[in-house]
C-alpha positions as CSV (number, residue, x, y, z in Angstrom):
1,M,0.0,0.0,0.0
2,A,1.3,3.5,-0.9
3,E,2.2,5.9,1.8
4,P,-0.4,8.6,2.5
5,P,0.4,12.1,1.0
6,R,2.4,14.5,3.3
7,V,1.8,18.2,3.1
8,P,3.2,21.1,5.1
9,C,0.7,22.7,7.4
10,P,0.1,26.3,6.3
11,Y,-0.2,27.4,9.9
12,C,2.7,25.8,11.8
13,G,4.8,24.5,8.9
14,E,5.1,20.9,10.1
15,V,4.8,18.2,7.4
16,V,1.8,16.0,8.2
17,S,0.3,12.9,6.6
18,V,-3.2,13.3,5.3
19,Q,-5.9,10.8,4.3
20,V,-7.3,11.1,0.8
21,D,-9.8,9.1,-1.1
22,P,-8.5,8.7,-4.7
23,S,-11.7,7.0,-5.8
24,A,-13.6,10.3,-5.2
25,G,-11.5,12.0,-8.0
26,G,-10.7,15.7,-7.4
27,Y,-12.3,17.3,-4.3
28,T,-11.8,19.9,-1.6
29,T,-12.1,19.1,2.1
30,I,-11.2,20.5,5.6
31,E,-8.9,18.5,7.9
32,D,-7.3,19.6,11.2
33,C,-3.5,19.7,11.4
34,A,-2.3,16.8,13.6
35,V,0.2,19.1,15.2
36,C,-1.4,22.5,15.8
37,C,-5.1,21.5,15.3
38,Q,-5.8,24.4,12.9
39,P,-8.2,23.7,10.0
40,M,-6.4,23.1,6.6
41,E,-8.3,23.3,3.3
42,L,-7.0,20.3,1.3
43,R,-7.4,20.4,-2.5
44,V,-7.0,16.9,-3.8
45,T,-6.3,16.3,-7.5
46,V,-6.2,12.8,-9.1
47,E,-4.5,12.7,-12.5
48,P,-5.7,10.2,-15.1
49,G,-2.6,8.0,-14.5
50,G,-3.5,7.8,-10.8
51,E,-1.0,10.4,-9.5
52,I,-2.4,12.2,-6.4
53,T,-1.6,15.9,-5.7
54,V,-2.6,17.5,-2.4
55,E,-2.4,21.2,-1.8
56,A,-2.9,22.5,1.8
57,R,-4.2,26.1,2.3
58,R,-5.2,28.1,5.3
59,D,-9.0,27.8,5.9
60,D,-9.1,31.6,6.5
61,D,-7.6,32.5,3.1
């Protein structure tokens, strides 16, 4: 099984693992940072070849 994507938290800067559902295609969701508990907006993109890209943004941007 592949490792879960890791993204830097836009609040505290720590790199955290995030859970994504590649079967859902591209989507946006909110997940709390495992370190500082701030809400991150995660933009998940799934390319046709199956490559997953995750971008973390501040929820207040």
